[in-house]
C-alpha positions as CSV (number, residue, x, y, z in Angstrom):
1,M,161.5,237.4,288.0
2,L,163.7,238.4,284.9
3,C,162.9,237.8,281.1
4,V,166.0,237.3,278.9
5,G,165.8,237.4,274.8
6,H,163.5,239.5,272.3
7,V,161.7,242.4,271.8
8,A,160.3,243.6,268.2
9,L,158.0,246.3,266.9
10,D,155.0,244.8,265.8
11,L,152.7,246.3,263.3
12,M,149.5,243.8,263.4
13,F,146.7,244.2,260.5
14,G,143.1,242.7,261.1
15,I,141.5,240.8,257.8
16,E,138.9,238.5,257.0
17,A,140.1,235.8,255.8
18,F,144.3,234.6,254.7
19,P,143.8,235.0,250.7
20,A,144.5,231.6,248.9
21,Q,147.2,233.5,246.7
22,P,149.4,236.7,246.6
23,T,147.2,239.4,245.9
24,K,146.1,242.6,247.7
25,T,143.9,242.0,250.8
26,P,142.5,245.5,252.3
27,A,142.8,245.4,256.4
28,H,139.8,245.9,258.6
29,S,142.3,247.2,261.7
30,F,145.5,248.2,262.4
31,H,147.1,248.1,265.7
32,Q,151.4,249.2,266.5
33,G,152.2,247.4,269.6
34,V,155.6,246.0,270.6
35,G,156.3,242.0,271.1
36,G,158.9,239.6,270.9
37,M,158.9,235.7,272.9
38,S,161.0,237.2,276.5
39,A,159.2,241.0,276.0
40,N,155.7,239.4,275.7
41,A,156.4,237.4,279.3
42,A,157.7,240.0,280.7
43,V,154.3,242.0,280.2
44,A,152.2,239.1,281.3
45,L,154.0,238.4,284.2
46,A,153.5,242.1,285.4
47,R,149.8,241.9,284.8
48,L,150.0,238.5,286.7
49,G,151.5,240.5,289.5
50,A,155.2,240.0,289.5
51,D,157.6,241.8,290.5
52,V,159.7,241.6,286.3
53,G,162.0,243.1,285.0
54,F,163.0,242.4,281.0
55,V,166.9,242.6,279.5
56,G,167.2,242.2,275.6
57,P,169.8,244.1,273.2
58,M,168.0,246.1,271.2
59,G,169.1,248.8,268.1
60,D,170.0,252.7,268.6
61,D,166.9,253.5,266.4
62,A,163.5,255.0,266.9
63,A,161.8,251.8,268.2
64,A,164.4,251.5,271.8
65,Q,162.6,254.9,272.8
66,V,159.0,253.0,272.1
67,F,160.2,249.3,273.7
68,R,161.3,251.7,276.7
69,A,158.0,253.5,277.2
70,H,155.8,250.6,276.2
71,F,157.3,248.4,279.5
72,E,157.1,251.2,281.8
73,R,153.6,251.9,281.3
74,E,153.1,247.8,281.9
75,G,155.0,247.7,285.0
76,V,157.8,246.5,283.9
77,D,161.7,246.8,285.0
78,V,163.7,249.0,282.3
79,S,167.0,249.4,284.1
80,R,168.4,246.5,282.5
81,L,167.4,247.5,278.6
82,Q,170.6,247.9,276.9
83,V,170.9,249.7,273.7
84,T,173.1,248.5,271.3
85,P,174.9,250.8,269.2
86,G,174.8,251.1,265.5
87,Q,172.8,248.1,265.3
88,S,168.7,247.8,264.5
89,S,166.0,246.7,266.3
90,S,163.1,243.5,265.3
91,I,160.1,244.0,263.3
92,S,157.6,242.2,262.6
93,S,154.4,242.3,260.1
94,I,151.6,240.3,261.7
95,I,148.2,239.5,260.0
96,L,145.7,238.3,262.3
97,D,142.0,236.8,260.5
98,A,138.7,236.7,261.8
99,R,139.5,233.3,263.7
100,G,142.4,234.5,266.0
101,E,144.7,232.9,263.7
102,R,147.7,234.6,263.0
103,M,150.8,234.9,260.3
104,I,153.8,236.7,261.1
105,F,156.6,237.8,258.9
106,N,159.9,239.0,261.1
107,H,162.9,241.0,260.3
108,K,165.7,239.4,263.0
109,G,167.1,243.2,264.5
110,S,171.2,243.2,264.4
111,A,171.3,244.1,267.8
112,L,170.6,240.6,268.8
113,S,174.0,239.2,266.3
114,A,175.7,241.5,268.0
115,P,174.7,242.3,271.7
116,A,177.1,243.6,274.4
117,E,178.3,241.1,276.7
118,F,175.6,239.9,279.1
119,A,176.2,240.8,282.9
120,A,176.2,238.3,285.8
121,S,174.9,241.4,287.6
122,W,171.5,241.4,286.2
123,L,170.6,238.2,287.7
124,A,170.9,240.0,291.3
125,G,167.7,239.1,293.5
126,V,166.1,237.2,290.4
127,D,164.3,234.4,292.0
128,F,163.2,233.0,288.6
129,L,164.3,233.5,284.6
130,L,162.9,233.3,281.7
131,A,165.1,232.8,278.2
132,D,164.0,232.8,274.6
133,P,166.6,231.6,271.9
134,R,166.1,234.4,269.7
135,C,169.4,236.0,271.4
136,P,171.3,232.9,271.6
137,V,174.2,234.2,273.2
138,W,172.3,236.1,276.0
139,A,170.4,233.0,276.4
140,Q,173.2,231.1,276.9
141,R,175.1,233.0,279.7
142,A,172.0,234.0,281.4
143,L,171.1,230.2,281.8
144,V,174.1,228.7,282.7
145,L,174.4,231.6,285.4
146,A,171.1,230.7,286.8
147,R,172.1,227.4,287.4
148,Q,175.5,228.2,289.1
149,T,173.4,230.4,291.1
150,G,170.2,228.4,292.2
151,I,168.2,230.0,290.0
152,P,165.3,227.8,288.6
153,S,165.0,228.9,284.7
154,L,162.0,228.1,282.1
155,L,163.5,228.0,278.3
156,D,161.0,229.0,275.5
157,G,161.2,226.5,272.7
158,D,159.8,228.5,270.2
159,V,160.8,227.7,266.4
160,S,164.4,228.8,266.0
161,P,167.1,226.9,264.3
162,L,168.2,223.4,265.9
163,A,171.7,224.8,266.8
164,D,170.4,227.2,269.0
165,L,168.0,224.6,270.9
166,Q,170.7,222.2,270.8
167,R,173.1,224.7,272.9
168,L,170.3,225.7,275.0
169,V,167.7,222.9,276.0
170,P,170.6,221.1,277.6
171,L,171.2,224.1,280.4
172,A,167.3,225.1,281.7
173,D,165.5,223.1,284.0
174,W,162.0,223.5,282.5
175,V,161.8,223.8,278.2
176,A,158.3,224.6,276.6
177,F,157.7,224.1,273.3
178,S,155.3,225.0,271.2
179,E,154.0,221.9,268.1
180,P,156.3,223.7,265.5
181,G,159.2,224.4,267.9
182,L,159.4,220.8,268.8
183,Q,158.9,219.3,265.1
184,G,162.1,221.4,264.4
185,F,163.9,220.2,267.1
186,H,163.2,216.7,266.7
187,P,160.7,215.2,263.9
188,G,158.1,212.6,264.9
189,N,155.9,212.2,267.6
190,V,155.6,214.0,270.7
191,N,157.0,211.0,273.2
192,E,160.2,211.3,271.3
193,G,160.5,214.6,271.1
194,L,160.3,215.3,274.6
195,Q,162.5,212.0,275.3
196,A,164.9,214.0,272.8
197,A,165.0,217.0,274.7
198,L,165.6,215.5,278.7
199,A,168.2,213.2,276.9
200,L,170.2,215.8,275.6
201,G,171.9,216.9,279.2
202,S,171.4,216.4,283.2
203,Q,169.8,220.2,283.5
204,P,166.2,219.8,282.2
205,Q,163.6,218.1,284.2
206,V,160.7,218.8,282.5
207,A,159.8,219.3,278.6
208,V,156.7,220.4,277.9
209,V,154.8,221.0,274.2
210,T,151.5,223.3,274.0
211,L,149.1,222.3,271.1
212,G,146.6,225.1,271.1
213,P,142.9,223.5,271.5
214,R,144.6,219.9,271.8
215,G,145.8,221.1,275.2
216,L,149.3,219.8,276.1
217,Y,151.6,217.2,277.1
218,W,154.4,217.2,279.1
219,L,157.1,214.7,280.5
220,R,159.1,215.1,283.9
221,R,162.3,212.5,284.2
222,G,161.8,209.3,285.0
223,E,158.1,209.6,284.4
224,S,156.1,208.5,281.6
225,V,154.2,211.2,279.5
226,Q,151.2,212.9,280.6
227,H,148.7,215.3,278.9
228,L,146.2,218.7,279.6
229,P,143.5,219.1,278.3
230,A,142.7,222.7,277.2
231,F,140.2,225.1,279.1
232,Q,137.5,225.9,276.9
233,V,136.8,229.5,275.6
234,A,133.3,231.3,274.8
235,Q,135.1,232.6,271.6
236,V,138.9,232.5,270.1
237,I,139.6,236.3,269.0
238,D,143.5,236.5,269.1
239,T,146.1,234.1,269.2
240,L,149.0,236.5,269.4
241,G,150.6,236.3,272.1
242,A,149.0,233.0,273.5
243,G,152.1,230.8,274.2
244,D,154.1,233.7,275.6
245,A,150.8,234.3,278.0
246,F,151.4,230.6,278.7
247,H,155.3,230.8,279.3
248,A,154.7,233.5,281.9
249,G,151.7,231.9,283.8
250,L,154.1,228.6,283.8
251,G,157.0,230.2,285.4
252,L,155.4,232.6,287.7
253,A,153.4,229.0,288.4
254,L,156.7,227.4,289.3
255,A,158.2,230.1,291.2
256,H,155.6,229.7,293.8
257,G,156.2,225.9,294.0
258,M,153.2,224.6,292.7
259,P,153.4,221.0,291.1
260,D,154.1,220.2,287.5
261,R,150.0,219.6,286.5
262,E,149.2,223.1,289.0
263,A,152.0,225.0,287.2
264,L,151.0,223.5,283.7
265,R,147.4,224.6,284.7
266,F,148.0,228.1,285.6
267,G,149.6,228.8,282.4
268,A,147.2,227.2,280.1
269,A,144.4,229.4,282.0
270,T,146.1,232.2,281.1
271,A,147.0,231.4,277.2
272,A,143.2,230.9,277.1
273,L,142.5,233.8,278.6
274,K,144.7,235.9,276.7
275,C,142.9,234.4,272.9
276,Q,139.7,236.0,273.9
277,R,141.6,240.0,273.7
278,P,142.4,241.5,271.2
279,H,145.9,243.3,270.6
280,G,148.4,240.5,271.1
281,I,150.0,240.8,274.8
282,L,147.8,243.4,276.0
283,G,145.5,241.1,276.2
284,A,147.1,239.2,278.9
285,P,145.2,238.7,281.8
286,S,145.2,239.5,285.7
287,R,145.9,236.6,288.2
288,H,141.9,237.4,289.7
289,E,141.0,236.0,286.5
290,V,143.1,233.0,286.4
291,E,142.2,232.0,289.3
292,A,138.5,232.2,288.6
293,L,138.9,230.3,285.2
294,L,141.0,227.6,287.3
295,A,138.2,227.4,289.6
296,S,135.5,227.5,286.9
297,Q,137.1,224.5,285.0
298,R,138.2,221.8,287.3
299,F,139.9,218.8,285.3
């Protein structure tokens, strides 16, 4: 499996509650980690037992070595990592409250806007492609090449410029939106948004929107919208990386040929378990843990 897209240096601060107005707020915890949509998905896939690589542009700064060490530690193939000379990497400040909710302040690295050419050889031996819209030039090239070579694909439809989503959504087999991502893509109700995603072209076969504790909805081309409830968890500790864990679980299940509902359940269970653990994607579960949750909650 190959994840194409964003990697960022994450500075995570834990606080009791978000202030009502700008002020100084003491943090009771701090953790420096690595995030980014596709980077997180790659780590979650490795923890689920997948043979996975990550490719994304990053700057020639100190963060590059942090990224490389992080992926190697997590068992993600780094042979395709690309350092862009003279450019900067992305950095995010992430504030987590006691309920596990988060606010993210992200500075998009210049490497995402000035990447080297995406190499077709990077898809050699790949069985499934996951992409995000943070580097739209690479995502577009990867999705087009995947379609030409018969590699199934999944696009992460998180909050992004509308023009980027409109150019990428028609190229993927599956598109999974966050709730704000779908609203940004097509304001209105869920049904209309999912239909709009499939109407952009003939390539997308399934559009999904995740709604946190309200579960998710999905629409397969030619069928009606369906709903999947959320898994019940004992306590939400940290929602950071939950969406990326969902994409990883869904992608792995689809790569194994699971039917729509089973694949979506696998992704949702992966995300639910991650929410019970701190430090972002470092809380991603193993495949054994996901299968145990699937067996304990049948719906």
